[in-house]
VEXVOGU-910462 format. One record per residue (C-alpha): residue in three letters; x, y, z. Coordinates in Angstrom, 1 decimal. Example, Ala and Ser with C-alpha at 12.3 -4.5 7.8 and 13.67 -1.06 7.14 Angstrom:
% residues 2
ATOM  volum       u       v       w
ATOM    ALA    12.3    -4.5     7.8
ATOM    SER    13.7    -1.1     7.1
% end
This chain:
% residues 375
ATOM  volum       u       v       w
ATOM    MET   101.6    88.2    92.7
ATOM    ARG   100.3    91.3    90.7
ATOM    ILE   102.3    94.2    89.2
ATOM    THR   100.7    97.5    88.3
ATOM    THR   102.6   100.5    86.8
ATOM    ALA   101.5   104.2    86.5
ATOM    GLY   103.0   107.4    85.4
ATOM    GLU   103.6   109.6    82.3
ATOM    SER   106.7   110.1    80.2
ATOM    HIS   107.1   113.7    81.2
ATOM    GLY   105.2   113.6    84.5
ATOM    LYS   106.6   113.5    88.0
ATOM    GLY   107.8   109.9    87.6
ATOM    LEU   107.0   106.3    86.9
ATOM    PHE   105.6   104.1    89.7
ATOM    CYS   105.0   100.4    90.3
ATOM    ILE   103.2    98.4    93.0
ATOM    ILE   104.1    94.8    93.4
ATOM    GLU   101.5    92.9    95.4
ATOM    GLY   102.1    89.3    96.7
ATOM    LEU   105.8    89.3    97.2
ATOM    PRO   106.8    87.0   100.1
ATOM    SER   108.6    88.6   103.1
ATOM    GLN   112.3    88.2   103.7
ATOM    LEU   113.4    88.7   100.1
ATOM    THR   116.6    90.8    99.9
ATOM    VAL   116.3    93.8    97.6
ATOM    ASP   119.5    94.8    95.9
ATOM    PHE   119.2    98.6    95.2
ATOM    GLU   122.5    98.6    93.3
ATOM    GLU   121.4    95.9    91.0
ATOM    ILE   118.2    97.8    90.2
ATOM    ASP   120.1   100.9    89.4
ATOM    THR   122.6    99.0    87.2
ATOM    ALA   119.7    97.5    85.2
ATOM    LEU   118.2   101.0    84.9
ATOM    ALA   121.5   102.2    83.5
ATOM    LEU   121.6    99.4    81.0
ATOM    ARG   118.1   100.4    79.9
ATOM    GLN   119.5   103.9    79.0
ATOM    SER   122.5   102.5    77.2
ATOM    GLY   123.2   101.3    73.7
ATOM    TYR   124.4   102.6    70.3
ATOM    GLY   121.8   104.8    68.6
ATOM    ARG   120.1   106.2    71.7
ATOM    GLY   118.7   109.8    71.7
ATOM    ALA   119.3   112.9    73.7
ATOM    ARG   116.9   112.2    76.6
ATOM    GLN   119.3   109.6    78.0
ATOM    LYS   121.7   112.4    78.7
ATOM    ILE   119.1   114.3    80.7
ATOM    GLU   117.8   111.4    82.8
ATOM    ARG   120.0   109.3    85.1
ATOM    ASP   117.4   106.9    86.5
ATOM    ARG   117.6   105.8    90.1
ATOM    VAL   115.0   103.7    92.0
ATOM    GLU   113.3   104.8    95.2
ATOM    ILE   111.3   102.3    97.2
ATOM    LEU   108.4   104.0    98.9
ATOM    SER   106.8   101.0   100.7
ATOM    GLY   107.1    97.3   101.5
ATOM    VAL   110.8    97.2   102.2
ATOM    ARG   112.7    97.8   105.5
ATOM    ASN   116.4    97.5   105.8
ATOM    ARG   116.6    96.0   102.3
ATOM    MET   114.1    93.2   103.1
ATOM    THR   110.6    92.8   101.8
ATOM    LEU   107.9    92.8   104.5
ATOM    GLY   105.2    90.9   102.7
ATOM    SER   103.2    94.1   102.1
ATOM    PRO   102.8    95.8    98.7
ATOM    VAL   106.2    97.1    97.4
ATOM    THR   106.0   100.5    95.8
ATOM    LEU   108.8   101.5    93.4
ATOM    ALA   109.4   104.9    92.0
ATOM    VAL   111.6   106.3    89.2
ATOM    PHE   111.3   110.0    89.2
ATOM    ASN   111.7   112.0    86.0
ATOM    ARG   114.4   114.6    86.3
ATOM    ASP   113.1   116.2    83.1
ATOM    TYR   109.8   117.0    84.9
ATOM    ALA   111.3   120.4    85.9
ATOM    ASN   111.2   121.4    82.2
ATOM    TRP   107.6   120.1    81.8
ATOM    GLN   105.8   121.0    85.0
ATOM    ALA   104.2   124.0    83.4
ATOM    TYR   102.6   121.8    80.8
ATOM    MET   102.0   118.5    82.7
ATOM    ALA   101.2   119.4    86.4
ATOM    ALA    98.1   117.7    87.8
ATOM    GLU    97.2   120.7    89.9
ATOM    GLY    96.9   123.0    86.9
ATOM    CYS    99.0   123.7    83.8
ATOM    ASP    99.0   125.3    80.3
ATOM    VAL    97.6   122.6    78.1
ATOM    SER    97.7   124.9    75.1
ATOM    GLN   101.4   124.3    74.9
ATOM    ARG   103.2   121.2    73.8
ATOM    ARG   100.1   120.0    72.0
ATOM    LEU   100.4   117.2    69.5
ATOM    THR    97.8   117.0    66.8
ATOM    LYS    99.9   115.7    63.9
ATOM    VAL    99.3   112.1    64.9
ATOM    ARG   102.3   109.9    64.3
ATOM    PRO   102.1   106.6    62.3
ATOM    GLY   103.1   103.6    64.3
ATOM    HIS   102.2   105.2    67.6
ATOM    ALA    99.1   105.1    69.9
ATOM    ASP    98.3   108.7    69.0
ATOM    LEU    95.3   108.3    66.6
ATOM    SER    93.8   105.2    68.0
ATOM    GLY    94.1   106.6    71.5
ATOM    LEU    92.4   109.9    70.6
ATOM    LEU    89.5   108.0    68.9
ATOM    LYS    89.1   105.8    72.0
ATOM    TYR    89.7   108.2    74.9
ATOM    GLY    88.5   111.5    73.3
ATOM    GLY    90.0   114.9    73.3
ATOM    ASP    92.1   116.6    70.6
ATOM    ASP    95.6   116.5    72.0
ATOM    ALA    97.6   113.3    71.5
ATOM    ARG    99.9   114.5    74.3
ATOM    ASN    97.3   112.8    76.7
ATOM    ILE    97.9   109.5    74.9
ATOM    LEU   101.6   109.5    74.1
ATOM    GLU   102.6   110.4    77.6
ATOM    ARG   101.4   107.0    78.9
ATOM    ALA   102.0   105.0    75.8
ATOM    SER   105.7   106.0    75.7
ATOM    ALA   108.4   103.4    76.2
ATOM    ARG   109.6   105.6    79.1
ATOM    GLU   107.1   103.5    81.1
ATOM    THR   109.5   100.6    80.9
ATOM    ALA   111.9   102.3    83.4
ATOM    VAL   109.8   101.2    86.3
ATOM    ARG   109.2    97.8    84.8
ATOM    VAL   112.9    97.3    84.7
ATOM    ALA   113.0    98.1    88.4
ATOM    ALA   110.2    95.6    89.1
ATOM    GLY   111.9    93.0    87.0
ATOM    SER   115.1    93.4    89.0
ATOM    VAL   113.2    92.6    92.2
ATOM    CYS   111.6    89.6    90.6
ATOM    ARG   114.9    88.4    89.3
ATOM    SER   116.3    88.4    92.9
ATOM    LEU   113.5    86.1    94.0
ATOM    LEU   114.1    83.7    91.0
ATOM    ARG   117.8    83.7    91.7
ATOM    GLU   117.2    82.5    95.2
ATOM    LEU   115.5    79.4    93.6
ATOM    GLY   118.5    78.9    91.3
ATOM    VAL   116.7    80.4    88.2
ATOM    GLU   118.8    82.7    86.1
ATOM    ILE   117.9    84.9    83.1
ATOM    THR   120.1    86.3    80.3
ATOM    GLY   119.9    87.4    76.7
ATOM    TYR   121.5    89.1    73.8
ATOM    VAL   120.8    91.1    70.7
ATOM    ARG   120.6    88.6    67.9
ATOM    ALA   119.9    91.0    65.0
ATOM    VAL   119.9    94.7    64.2
ATOM    ALA   118.6    96.3    61.0
ATOM    GLY   118.8    92.9    59.2
ATOM    VAL   122.3    92.1    60.4
ATOM    GLU   121.6    88.7    62.1
ATOM    ASP   123.8    86.4    64.1
ATOM    GLY   122.7    82.8    63.3
ATOM    ALA   125.2    81.1    65.7
ATOM    GLN   124.1    79.2    68.7
ATOM    TYR   125.5    80.3    72.1
ATOM    SER   125.4    78.6    75.5
ATOM    PHE   123.9    80.4    78.5
ATOM    ALA   127.3    80.9    80.1
ATOM    HIS   128.8    82.3    76.9
ATOM    ILE   126.0    84.8    76.6
ATOM    GLN   126.5    85.9    80.2
ATOM    SER   130.2    86.5    79.8
ATOM    GLY   130.5    87.3    76.1
ATOM    ARG   127.8    89.9    75.4
ATOM    LEU   129.5    93.0    73.8
ATOM    LYS   129.1    96.6    74.8
ATOM    GLU   127.5    99.2    72.5
ATOM    LEU   124.8    96.9    71.1
ATOM    GLY   124.8    93.7    73.2
ATOM    MET   125.5    91.4    70.3
ATOM    MET   127.9    88.4    70.5
ATOM    ASP   130.0    88.7    67.3
ATOM    GLU   132.3    91.7    67.0
ATOM    ASN   132.2    91.8    63.2
ATOM    LEU   128.5    91.6    63.0
ATOM    GLN   128.1    94.2    65.7
ATOM    ARG   130.4    96.6    63.8
ATOM    GLU   128.3    96.0    60.6
ATOM    ALA   125.1    96.7    62.6
ATOM    MET   126.5    99.9    64.0
ATOM    GLU   127.2   101.1    60.5
ATOM    LYS   123.6   100.4    59.6
ATOM    ILE   122.5   102.5    62.5
ATOM    ASP   124.7   105.3    61.4
ATOM    SER   123.2   105.1    57.9
ATOM    CYS   119.7   105.3    59.4
ATOM    LYS   120.6   108.3    61.5
ATOM    ASP   122.0   110.1    58.5
ATOM    ALA   118.8   109.4    56.6
ATOM    GLY   116.5   110.5    59.5
ATOM    ASP   115.3   106.9    59.8
ATOM    THR   115.2   104.3    62.5
ATOM    CYS   115.8   100.5    62.8
ATOM    GLY   114.8    97.6    65.0
ATOM    GLY   116.1    94.1    65.7
ATOM    LEU   115.7    90.7    67.3
ATOM    ILE   116.4    89.7    70.9
ATOM    GLU   117.0    86.2    72.2
ATOM    LEU   116.3    85.4    75.9
ATOM    ARG   117.3    82.4    78.0
ATOM    VAL   116.1    81.0    81.4
ATOM    LYS   118.2    78.4    83.2
ATOM    GLY   117.3    76.4    86.3
ATOM    LEU   113.5    76.4    86.0
ATOM    LYS   112.1    73.0    87.0
ATOM    SER   109.3    71.3    85.1
ATOM    GLY   105.6    71.8    85.7
ATOM    PHE   105.3    75.6    85.7
ATOM    GLY   102.3    76.6    83.7
ATOM    SER    99.4    74.3    82.8
ATOM    CYS    97.8    72.3    80.0
ATOM    MET    94.4    72.4    81.7
ATOM    THR    93.4    76.0    81.0
ATOM    TYR    94.7    78.3    78.2
ATOM    ARG    95.2    81.2    80.6
ATOM    GLU    97.8    79.2    82.5
ATOM    LYS    99.9    78.1    79.6
ATOM    LEU   103.4    79.2    80.3
ATOM    ASP   104.4    79.9    76.7
ATOM    ALA   101.2    82.1    76.2
ATOM    ARG   101.9    84.0    79.4
ATOM    LEU   105.6    84.6    78.7
ATOM    CYS   105.0    85.6    75.1
ATOM    ALA   102.2    88.0    76.3
ATOM    ALA   104.7    89.5    78.7
ATOM    LEU   107.2    90.1    75.8
ATOM    MET   104.5    91.5    73.6
ATOM    SER   103.4    93.9    76.3
ATOM    VAL   106.7    95.8    75.8
ATOM    GLN   106.4    98.8    73.5
ATOM    ALA   107.5    98.2    69.9
ATOM    ILE   107.5    94.4    70.1
ATOM    LYS   105.6    92.9    67.2
ATOM    GLY   106.5    89.2    67.4
ATOM    ALA   107.5    86.6    69.9
ATOM    GLU   108.4    82.9    69.6
ATOM    VAL   109.5    80.0    71.8
ATOM    GLY   112.2    77.5    70.8
ATOM    LEU   112.2    77.0    67.0
ATOM    GLY   109.2    79.2    66.8
ATOM    PHE   108.2    80.2    63.3
ATOM    GLY   111.0    78.1    62.0
ATOM    ALA   109.2    74.9    63.0
ATOM    ALA   106.5    75.6    60.4
ATOM    ALA   108.9    74.7    57.6
ATOM    LEU   110.3    71.5    59.1
ATOM    CYS   109.1    67.9    59.4
ATOM    GLY   108.0    66.6    62.8
ATOM    SER   111.2    64.5    63.2
ATOM    GLU   113.2    67.7    63.0
ATOM    VAL   111.0    69.6    65.5
ATOM    HIS   110.1    67.4    68.5
ATOM    ASP   112.6    66.6    71.2
ATOM    GLU   113.1    62.9    71.9
ATOM    ILE   112.9    61.9    75.6
ATOM    TYR   115.4    59.7    77.5
ATOM    LYS   115.8    58.6    81.1
ATOM    GLU   119.3    58.9    82.6
ATOM    GLY   120.0    58.3    86.3
ATOM    GLY   116.4    58.3    87.2
ATOM    ALA   115.7    61.7    85.5
ATOM    TYR   114.1    62.5    82.2
ATOM    ARG   116.3    64.3    79.7
ATOM    ARG   116.2    65.6    76.1
ATOM    LYS   119.3    65.8    73.9
ATOM    THR   117.8    68.6    71.9
ATOM    ASN   115.7    71.7    73.0
ATOM    ARG   113.8    72.7    69.9
ATOM    ALA   110.7    73.2    72.1
ATOM    GLY   112.5    76.0    73.9
ATOM    GLY   111.9    74.4    77.3
ATOM    ILE   108.1    74.4    77.1
ATOM    GLU   105.8    71.6    76.1
ATOM    GLY   102.0    71.5    76.4
ATOM    GLY   102.0    74.9    78.1
ATOM    MET   104.3    73.7    80.9
ATOM    SER   108.0    74.1    81.5
ATOM    ASN   109.8    70.7    80.9
ATOM    GLY   113.0    71.4    82.9
ATOM    GLU   115.1    72.3    79.9
ATOM    GLU   116.4    75.8    79.3
ATOM    LEU   113.7    78.3    78.2
ATOM    VAL   114.5    79.9    74.8
ATOM    LEU   112.4    82.9    73.6
ATOM    ARG   112.9    85.5    71.0
ATOM    ALA   111.2    88.9    70.4
ATOM    ALA   111.1    91.1    67.3
ATOM    MET   111.3    94.9    67.9
ATOM    LYS   110.0    97.1    65.1
ATOM    PRO   111.9   100.3    64.1
ATOM    ILE   111.0   103.2    66.4
ATOM    PRO   108.0   104.9    64.8
ATOM    THR   109.2   108.5    65.5
ATOM    LEU   111.3   109.5    62.5
ATOM    MET   113.1   112.8    62.4
ATOM    LYS   112.1   113.3    58.8
ATOM    GLY   108.5   112.6    59.7
ATOM    LEU   106.0   110.3    57.8
ATOM    SER   102.9   111.5    56.1
ATOM    THR    99.9   111.8    58.3
ATOM    VAL    96.8   114.0    59.2
ATOM    ASP    96.4   116.8    61.6
ATOM    TYR    93.7   115.5    63.9
ATOM    VAL    92.2   119.0    64.5
ATOM    THR    92.2   120.5    61.0
ATOM    GLY    92.1   117.3    58.9
ATOM    GLU    94.9   118.5    56.7
ATOM    SER    97.6   116.2    55.3
ATOM    VAL   100.9   117.0    57.1
ATOM    ARG   104.2   115.5    58.1
ATOM    ALA   104.2   113.7    61.5
ATOM    ALA   105.7   115.6    64.5
ATOM    ALA   109.2   114.5    65.6
ATOM    GLU   109.3   114.1    69.3
ATOM    ARG   112.8   113.6    70.7
ATOM    SER   113.7   110.0    69.9
ATOM    ASP   116.2   107.3    69.3
ATOM    VAL   117.5   105.8    66.1
ATOM    CYS   117.8   102.3    67.6
ATOM    ALA   116.9   101.1    71.1
ATOM    VAL   117.4    97.4    70.7
ATOM    THR   120.1    97.2    73.4
ATOM    ALA   117.8    98.9    75.9
ATOM    CYS   115.0    96.6    74.7
ATOM    GLU   117.0    93.5    75.7
ATOM    ILE   117.2    94.4    79.4
ATOM    ILE   113.5    95.5    79.3
ATOM    LEU   112.5    92.1    77.9
ATOM    GLU   114.6    90.3    80.5
ATOM    SER   112.7    92.3    83.1
ATOM    ALA   109.3    91.6    81.6
ATOM    LEU   110.2    87.9    81.5
ATOM    ALA   111.3    87.9    85.1
ATOM    CYS   108.0    89.5    86.2
ATOM    ALA   105.9    86.9    84.3
ATOM    LEU   108.0    84.0    85.5
ATOM    CYS   107.9    85.2    89.1
ATOM    GLU   104.1    85.4    88.9
ATOM    ALA   103.9    81.8    87.6
ATOM    VAL   106.3    80.5    90.2
ATOM    LEU   104.5    82.0    93.1
ATOM    GLU   101.1    80.9    91.9
ATOM    ARG   102.3    77.3    92.1
ATOM    LEU   104.4    77.5    95.2
ATOM    GLY   102.6    80.0    97.4
ATOM    GLY   104.4    80.9   100.6
ATOM    ASP   104.3    84.0   102.8
ATOM    ASN   108.1    84.2   103.3
ATOM    MET   111.1    83.2   101.3
ATOM    ALA   112.0    80.3   103.5
ATOM    GLU   108.7    78.7   102.6
ATOM    VAL   109.0    79.4    98.9
ATOM    LYS   112.5    77.9    98.7
ATOM    GLU   111.5    74.8   100.7
ATOM    ARG   108.6    74.2    98.4
ATOM    TYR   110.7    74.7    95.3
ATOM    GLY   113.3    72.3    96.6
ATOM    ARG   110.8    69.5    97.0
ATOM    LEU   109.8    69.6    93.3
ATOM    PRO   111.3    66.9    91.1
% end
């Protein structure tokens, strides 16, 4: 399976082609739109979320809510394009307007101009924008439906915002039922404190990031490989998380915390009960030697503060070379809640790729039968 996205932040829309999906997979349009709404939610979001009300349109590969086995094309059209057509239209537009030459620290602006040429960072930021994740959420919802038919479920929560961190351990079921509104944290008191931190950042013209924890339940052992580094499951999943805009760190299980512990405190002892292998701990986060071991997958990702600050950081005008303050595009103060559903979606896509590589199958009946035969 292969997933490719296209589109610009203020262009006509965002688009995605999924190749290699088996036929006879039910596509839940309502679930996709619900996930898209979650991506636009959360305390600290900016004004654009009031303009866009994202909805998916499926342009190919699905008939009567069922995949055909052909490439599936997903589209999330930008309602704001009507306000940008004069500056973004492919068939001709006024490129002298909405130029951005005051390159913003923390963005792709400067590196992109140096790599791709030109003198208008608009050509870079339109693609580098996290708006691209709208169609990745749509794709992730389709992949989640496939995984669910195999008994594989994904959930997650916001573990920390602006340094306010929840160190408690939660079960998969508790996360599914207990995740709070506004920020997606689990503890009401900590969430209230985090929201106060977001308010303080907003008043100061600043931004904040956070930490997201993800869980996968029901994945059998043996997905991924120890034979080639490209097939290592932890490498593939962490790469998927790191591909999301603003993510600067990813870990599995104990992750970076394992570096400070002794081996006896890190590795999960193995037992055999009722003919099946089990572990009483899950410090490895469900992956050993680059392969799933049948335990719950546990991953975390660190989101940096959004680099567009309303007060602007010091930078340089790319055209004049003068020292200036960075331009302030419309932005959020905190998008950690949205990032959580985006990361779930990126994880679903990467897992779906790994699962289909091992199982093969042209239709869902074949895929499910082959998964059912695994130990």
